MOPAC internal coordinates of N, CA, C and O (Angstrom, degrees):
PM7 1SCF
backbone

  N    0.0000 0     0.00 0     0.00 0    0    0    0
  C    1.4200 1     0.00 0     0.00 0    1    0    0
  C    1.4425 1   108.29 1     0.00 0    2    1    0
  O    1.2310 1   118.84 1   -63.82 1    3    2    1
  N    1.1807 1   119.81 1   116.18 1    3    2    1
  C    1.4994 1   127.85 1   169.92 1    5    3    2
  C    1.5719 1   113.77 1    49.65 1    6    5    3
  O    1.2310 1   121.27 1  -147.70 1    7    6    5
  N    1.2548 1   115.17 1    32.30 1    7    6    5
  C    1.3658 1   123.21 1   176.42 1    9    7    6
  C    1.5628 1   117.49 1    81.90 1   10    9    7
  O    1.2310 1   124.14 1  -167.82 1   11   10    9
  N    1.4111 1   109.67 1    12.18 1   11   10    9
  C    1.5228 1   113.13 1   173.74 1   13   11   10
  C    1.5044 1   110.86 1   -89.02 1   14   13   11
  O    1.2310 1   120.60 1   -55.23 1   15   14   13
  N    1.2388 1   116.46 1   124.77 1   15   14   13
  C    1.5180 1   119.01 1   178.48 1   17   15   14
  C    1.5103 1   111.20 1  -113.73 1   18   17   15
  O    1.2310 1   119.92 1   -35.49 1   19   18   17
  N    1.2970 1   117.76 1   144.51 1   19   18   17
  C    1.4630 1   120.43 1   176.85 1   21   19   18
  C    1.5756 1   108.13 1  -136.24 1   22   21   19
  O    1.2310 1   123.08 1  -116.76 1   23   22   21
  N    1.3472 1   111.70 1    63.24 1   23   22   21
  C    1.4612 1   123.88 1  -170.96 1   25   23   22
  C    1.5578 1   108.29 1   -59.15 1   26   25   23
  O    1.2310 1   119.46 1   142.20 1   27   26   25
  N    1.2861 1   118.63 1   -37.80 1   27   26   25
  C    1.4320 1   121.03 1  -173.91 1   29   27   26
  C    1.5464 1   113.99 1   -97.46 1   30   29   27
  O    1.2310 1   121.33 1  -176.94 1   31   30   29
  N    1.3366 1   115.06 1     3.06 1   31   30   29
  C    1.4092 1   119.20 1  -178.19 1   33   31   30
  C    1.6073 1   117.39 1    69.05 1   34   33   31
  O    1.2310 1   122.30 1  -157.38 1   35   34   33
  N    1.3389 1   113.20 1    22.62 1   35   34   33
  C    1.4658 1   120.18 1  -174.75 1   37   35   34
  C    1.4770 1   110.38 1   -68.53 1   38   37   35
  O    1.2310 1   120.09 1   152.25 1   39   38   37
  N    1.3608 1   117.43 1   -27.75 1   39   38   37
  C    1.5101 1   115.40 1  -178.14 1   41   39   38
  C    1.4636 1   114.18 1   -66.99 1   42   41   39
  O    1.2310 1   119.50 1   154.78 1   43   42   41
  N    1.2994 1   118.55 1   -25.22 1   43   42   41
  C    1.4665 1   125.54 1   175.72 1   45   43   42
  C    1.5262 1   111.15 1   -63.57 1   46   45   43
  O    1.2310 1   117.78 1   162.10 1   47   46   45
  N    1.3032 1   121.84 1   -17.90 1   47   46   45
  C    1.3886 1   127.10 1  -178.05 1   49   47   46
  C    1.5001 1   114.84 1  -102.95 1   50   49   47
  O    1.2310 1   120.04 1  -168.30 1   51   50   49
  N    1.3571 1   117.54 1    11.70 1   51   50   49
  C    1.4297 1   120.79 1  -175.39 1   53   51   50
  C    1.5934 1   106.89 1  -104.15 1   54   53   51
  O    1.2310 1   121.50 1   -23.52 1   55   54   53
  N    1.3025 1   114.74 1   156.48 1   55   54   53
  C    1.4169 1   118.89 1   178.20 1   57   55   54
  C    1.5001 1   110.46 1   -77.59 1   58   57   55
  O    1.2310 1   119.94 1   -10.61 1   59   58   57
  N    1.3626 1   117.73 1   169.39 1   59   58   57
  C    1.3785 1   124.35 1   175.34 1   61   59   58
  C    1.4950 1   112.03 1   -60.87 1   62   61   59
  O    1.2310 1   122.55 1   141.31 1   63   62   61
  N    1.3929 1   112.72 1   -38.69 1   63   62   61
  C    1.4887 1   116.75 1   179.98 1   65   63   62
  C    1.5381 1   112.33 1   -67.18 1   66   65   63
  O    1.2310 1   120.67 1   142.60 1   67   66   65
  N    1.3044 1   116.32 1   -37.40 1   67   66   65
  C    1.5032 1   118.24 1   178.79 1   69   67   66
  C    1.5199 1   112.04 1   -71.49 1   70   69   67
  O    1.2310 1   119.14 1   146.07 1   71   70   69
  N    1.4105 1   119.24 1   -33.93 1   71   70   69
  C    1.3985 1   122.67 1   173.08 1   73   71   70
  C    1.3902 1   113.36 1   -67.86 1   74   73   71
  O    1.2310 1   120.94 1   142.77 1   75   74   73
  N    1.2941 1   115.81 1   -37.23 1   75   74   73
  C    1.5883 1   121.74 1   174.62 1   77   75   74
  C    1.4703 1   112.24 1   -63.50 1   78   77   75
  O    1.2310 1   120.30 1   137.58 1   79   78   77
  N    1.3095 1   117.03 1   -42.42 1   79   78   77
  C    1.4021 1   122.32 1   175.53 1   81   79   78
  C    1.5752 1   114.12 1   -61.91 1   82   81   79
  O    1.2310 1   123.16 1   137.26 1   83   82   81
  N    1.2825 1   111.55 1   -42.74 1   83   82   81
  C    1.4912 1   116.83 1   174.95 1   85   83   82
  C    1.5417 1   115.39 1   -65.32 1   86   85   83
  O    1.2310 1   121.24 1   144.53 1   87   86   85
  N    1.3137 1   115.23 1   -35.47 1   87   86   85
  C    1.5219 1   120.44 1  -179.43 1   89   87   86
  C    1.6179 1   104.25 1   -69.94 1   90   89   87
  O    1.2310 1   121.79 1   136.59 1   91   90   89
  N    1.3461 1   114.18 1   -43.41 1   91   90   89
  C    1.4886 1   117.11 1  -176.89 1   93   91   90
  C    1.6452 1   109.45 1   -60.19 1   94   93   91
  O    1.2310 1   122.24 1   133.71 1   95   94   93
  N    1.4063 1   113.32 1   -46.29 1   95   94   93
  C    1.3685 1   114.80 1  -175.82 1   97   95   94
  C    1.5723 1   110.81 1   -69.03 1   98   97   95
  O    1.2310 1   118.58 1   146.24 1   99   98   97
  N    1.3392 1   120.31 1   -33.76 1   99   98   97
  C    1.4123 1   123.93 1   177.14 1  101   99   98
  C    1.5321 1   109.13 1   -61.79 1  102  101   99
  O    1.2310 1   119.98 1   139.94 1  103  102  101
  N    1.3060 1   117.65 1   -40.06 1  103  102  101
  C    1.4682 1   122.56 1  -175.70 1  105  103  102
  C    1.5150 1   107.92 1   -73.51 1  106  105  103
  O    1.2310 1   120.76 1   139.74 1  107  106  105
  N    1.3050 1   116.15 1   -40.26 1  107  106  105
  C    1.4484 1   119.97 1   179.78 1  109  107  106
  C    1.5596 1   110.17 1   -64.29 1  110  109  107
  O    1.2310 1   120.47 1   140.28 1  111  110  109
  N    1.2808 1   116.70 1   -39.72 1  111  110  109
  C    1.4780 1   128.43 1  -174.60 1  113  111  110
  C    1.7192 1    97.65 1   -65.99 1  114  113  111
  O    1.2310 1   120.31 1   129.30 1  115  114  113
  N    1.1680 1   117.01 1   -50.70 1  115  114  113
  C    1.5260 1   117.56 1  -178.08 1  117  115  114
  C    1.5282 1   114.06 1   -59.78 1  118  117  115
  O    1.2310 1   121.66 1   139.84 1  119  118  117
  N    1.3323 1   114.42 1   -40.16 1  119  118  117
  C    1.4853 1   117.28 1   178.16 1  121  119  118
  C    1.5204 1   109.96 1   -67.96 1  122  121  119
  O    1.2310 1   120.59 1   135.04 1  123  122  121
  N    1.3521 1   116.47 1   -44.96 1  123  122  121
  C    1.4653 1   118.09 1   178.04 1  125  123  122
  C    1.5191 1   115.72 1   -64.07 1  126  125  123
  O    1.2310 1   121.91 1   146.75 1  127  126  125
  N    1.3305 1   113.94 1   -33.25 1  127  126  125
  C    1.5105 1   120.74 1   178.49 1  129  127  126
  C    1.5456 1   113.70 1   -83.92 1  130  129  127
  O    1.2310 1   119.04 1   179.51 1  131  130  129
  N    1.3062 1   119.44 1    -0.49 1  131  130  129
  C    1.3319 1   122.40 1  -179.29 1  133  131  130
  C    1.5058 1   118.25 1    78.79 1  134  133  131
  O    1.2310 1   123.40 1  -160.10 1  135  134  133
  N    1.3813 1   111.09 1    19.90 1  135  134  133
  C    1.4964 1   123.57 1  -174.33 1  137  135  134
  C    1.4733 1   106.53 1  -111.17 1  138  137  135
  O    1.2310 1   117.00 1  -178.64 1  139  138  137
  N    1.2302 1   123.31 1     1.36 1  139  138  137
  C    1.4665 1   123.48 1  -177.07 1  141  139  138
  C    1.5454 1   111.94 1  -136.14 1  142  141  139
  O    1.2310 1   121.79 1   -12.83 1  143  142  141
  N    1.3467 1   114.18 1   167.17 1  143  142  141
  C    1.4425 1   121.89 1  -179.62 1  145  143  142
  C    1.5638 1   107.30 1  -131.70 1  146  145  143
  O    1.2310 1   122.02 1   -16.08 1  147  146  145
  N    1.3910 1   113.73 1   163.92 1  147  146  145
  C    1.3957 1   120.32 1   164.94 1  149  147  146
  C    1.4390 1   114.33 1  -112.48 1  150  149  147
  O    1.2310 1   116.93 1   -37.63 1  151  150  149
  N    1.2447 1   123.44 1   142.37 1  151  150  149
  C    1.4694 1   131.41 1   177.60 1  153  151  150
  C    1.4803 1   113.43 1  -120.51 1  154  153  151
  O    1.2310 1   120.89 1   -43.66 1  155  154  153
  N    1.2298 1   115.91 1   136.34 1  155  154  153
  C    1.4486 1   125.07 1   177.61 1  157  155  154
  C    1.4808 1   114.73 1   130.59 1  158  157  155
  O    1.2310 1   121.49 1     9.37 1  159  158  157
  N    1.3046 1   114.75 1  -170.63 1  159  158  157
  C    1.5533 1   123.18 1   176.67 1  161  159  158
  C    1.4425 1   112.89 1  -105.65 1  162  161  159
  O    1.2310 1   117.62 1   -67.94 1  163  162  161
  N    1.3663 1   122.14 1   112.06 1  163  162  161
  C    1.4081 1   124.35 1  -169.22 1  165  163  162
  C    1.5973 1   113.35 1   -49.12 1  166  165  163
  O    1.2310 1   121.21 1   147.03 1  167  166  165
  N    1.3647 1   115.30 1   -32.97 1  167  166  165
  C    1.4782 1   120.95 1  -171.62 1  169  167  166
  C    1.5919 1   106.27 1   -79.22 1  170  169  167
  O    1.2310 1   122.49 1   165.05 1  171  170  169
  N    1.2828 1   112.83 1   -14.95 1  171  170  169
  C    1.5643 1   113.28 1   179.59 1  173  171  170
  C    1.5924 1   111.33 1  -116.21 1  174  173  171
  O    1.2310 1   119.78 1   153.79 1  175  174  173
  N    1.2319 1   118.02 1   -26.21 1  175  174  173
  C    1.5376 1   119.73 1   177.72 1  177  175  174
  C    1.4927 1   105.45 1   140.30 1  178  177  175
  O    1.2310 1   122.94 1   -30.48 1  179  178  177
  N    1.3543 1   111.97 1   149.52 1  179  178  177
  C    1.4619 1   122.27 1  -179.09 1  181  179  178
  C    1.6198 1   105.35 1  -130.20 1  182  181  179
  O    1.2310 1   124.60 1   -16.94 1  183  182  181
  N    1.3566 1   108.78 1   163.06 1  183  182  181
  C    1.5255 1   112.14 1   167.67 1  185  183  182
  C    1.5245 1   102.57 1  -129.76 1  186  185  183
  O    1.2310 1   119.96 1   -25.25 1  187  186  185
  N    1.3819 1   117.67 1   154.75 1  187  186  185
  C    1.4506 1   125.93 1   178.62 1  189  187  186
  C    1.4800 1   105.48 1  -108.08 1  190  189  187
  O    1.2310 1   123.45 1   -49.31 1  191  190  189
  N    1.2937 1   111.00 1   130.69 1  191  190  189
  C    1.4729 1   123.37 1   176.19 1  193  191  190
  C    1.5668 1   111.73 1  -111.91 1  194  193  191
  O    1.2310 1   119.98 1   -41.52 1  195  194  193
  N    1.2964 1   117.64 1   138.48 1  195  194  193
  C    1.4897 1   119.25 1  -178.35 1  197  195  194
  C    1.5300 1   110.35 1   -88.07 1  198  197  195
  O    1.2310 1   120.90 1  -125.90 1  199  198  197
  N    1.3801 1   115.89 1    54.10 1  199  198  197
  C    1.4616 1   121.80 1   177.96 1  201  199  198
  C    1.5325 1   109.54 1  -129.79 1  202  201  199
  O    1.2310 1   118.00 1   -21.00 1  203  202  201
  N    1.2069 1   121.41 1   159.00 1  203  202  201
  C    1.4531 1   124.87 1   174.57 1  205  203  202
  C    1.5101 1   115.82 1   -77.70 1  206  205  203
  O    1.2310 1   123.10 1   148.90 1  207  206  205
  N    1.4240 1   111.67 1   -31.10 1  207  206  205
  C    1.4539 1   112.07 1   179.27 1  209  207  206
  C    1.5331 1   107.89 1  -162.03 1  210  209  207
  O    1.2310 1   119.20 1   -25.15 1  211  210  209
  N    1.2531 1   119.14 1   154.85 1  211  210  209
  C    1.5228 1   119.60 1   177.27 1  213  211  210
  C    1.4791 1   109.55 1   -84.81 1  214  213  211
  O    1.2310 1   120.99 1   -28.38 1  215  214  213
  N    1.3469 1   115.71 1   151.62 1  215  214  213
  C    1.4791 1   122.42 1   175.23 1  217  215  214
  C    1.4897 1   107.48 1   -78.77 1  218  217  215
  O    1.2310 1   120.75 1   -14.77 1  219  218  217
  N    1.2253 1   116.17 1   165.23 1  219  218  217
  C    1.4904 1   123.66 1   176.74 1  221  219  218
  C    1.5683 1   105.29 1   -75.11 1  222  221  219
  O    1.2310 1   119.39 1   148.17 1  223  222  221
  N    1.2553 1   118.77 1   -31.83 1  223  222  221
  C    1.4880 1   122.42 1  -175.69 1  225  223  222
  C    1.5029 1   111.52 1  -148.42 1  226  225  223
  O    1.2310 1   117.66 1   -35.25 1  227  226  225
  N    1.2345 1   122.06 1   144.75 1  227  226  225
  C    1.4750 1   128.38 1   176.15 1  229  227  226
  C    1.5156 1   108.68 1  -123.99 1  230  229  227
  O    1.2310 1   120.39 1   -45.46 1  231  230  229
  N    1.3219 1   116.87 1   134.54 1  231  230  229
  C    1.4254 1   125.28 1   174.91 1  233  231  230
  C    1.5965 1   109.80 1   -76.78 1  234  233  231
  O    1.2310 1   121.56 1   -43.49 1  235  234  233
  N    1.3063 1   114.62 1   136.51 1  235  234  233
  C    1.4829 1   119.56 1   179.42 1  237  235  234
  C    1.5689 1   105.45 1   -64.99 1  238  237  235
  O    1.2310 1   122.76 1   -35.23 1  239  238  237
  N    1.3078 1   112.33 1   144.77 1  239  238  237
  C    1.5042 1   119.36 1   170.54 1  241  239  238
  C    1.4820 1   107.31 1   -90.69 1  242  241  239
  O    1.2310 1   119.40 1   -27.41 1  243  242  241
  N    1.4415 1   118.75 1   152.59 1  243  242  241
  C    1.4189 1   120.40 1   171.04 1  245  243  242
  C    1.4810 1   112.38 1   -65.93 1  246  245  243
  O    1.2310 1   119.47 1   -27.21 1  247  246  245
  N    1.3514 1   118.63 1   152.79 1  247  246  245
  C    1.4921 1   122.30 1   179.46 1  249  247  246
  C    1.5928 1   107.04 1   -57.17 1  250  249  247
  O    1.2310 1   121.44 1   -33.34 1  251  250  249
  N    1.2774 1   114.84 1   146.66 1  251  250  249
  C    1.4542 1   118.85 1   179.08 1  253  251  250
  C    1.6183 1   108.71 1   -67.80 1  254  253  251
  O    1.2310 1   124.60 1   -26.26 1  255  254  253
  N    1.3195 1   108.77 1   153.74 1  255  254  253
  C    1.4086 1   116.35 1   176.36 1  257  255  254
  C    1.6044 1   109.74 1   -72.55 1  258  257  255
  O    1.2310 1   121.38 1   -41.58 1  259  258  257
  N    1.1945 1   114.96 1   138.42 1  259  258  257
  C    1.5333 1   115.94 1  -178.88 1  261  259  258
  C    1.4821 1   107.90 1  -120.83 1  262  261  259
  O    1.2310 1   124.95 1   -37.31 1  263  262  261
  N    1.4015 1   108.10 1   142.69 1  263  262  261
  C    1.4954 1   119.68 1   179.79 1  265  263  262
  C    1.4530 1   106.88 1   -95.41 1  266  265  263
  O    1.2310 1   120.39 1   -36.79 1  267  266  265
  N    1.3458 1   116.85 1   143.21 1  267  266  265
  C    1.5386 1   119.99 1   175.59 1  269  267  266
  C    1.5227 1   111.96 1   -59.22 1  270  269  267
  O    1.2310 1   121.74 1   -37.20 1  271  270  269
  N    1.2627 1   114.28 1   142.80 1  271  270  269
  C    1.4434 1   117.82 1   176.16 1  273  271  270
  C    1.5199 1   107.41 1   -77.03 1  274  273  271
  O    1.2310 1   121.87 1   -33.99 1  275  274  273
  N    1.3746 1   114.03 1   146.01 1  275  274  273
  C    1.5191 1   117.94 1   174.79 1  277  275  274
  C    1.3659 1   113.20 1   -78.07 1  278  277  275
  O    1.2310 1   120.10 1   180.00 1  279  278  277

């Protein structure tokens, strides 16, 4: 995905906060490098996406698999 490699599986051992920080940094880099866009109303709030443009339509993904709680 977009040049991100996880050859040793290290991302599976990161906290949600660490992954969130990585995603934010990746989106910010995309915006700064001209490879990202922001979506929203500036007076209300925006999000930055690491894509050059939005599609007209997106297919829904299936719900994620869930593990039983211990």
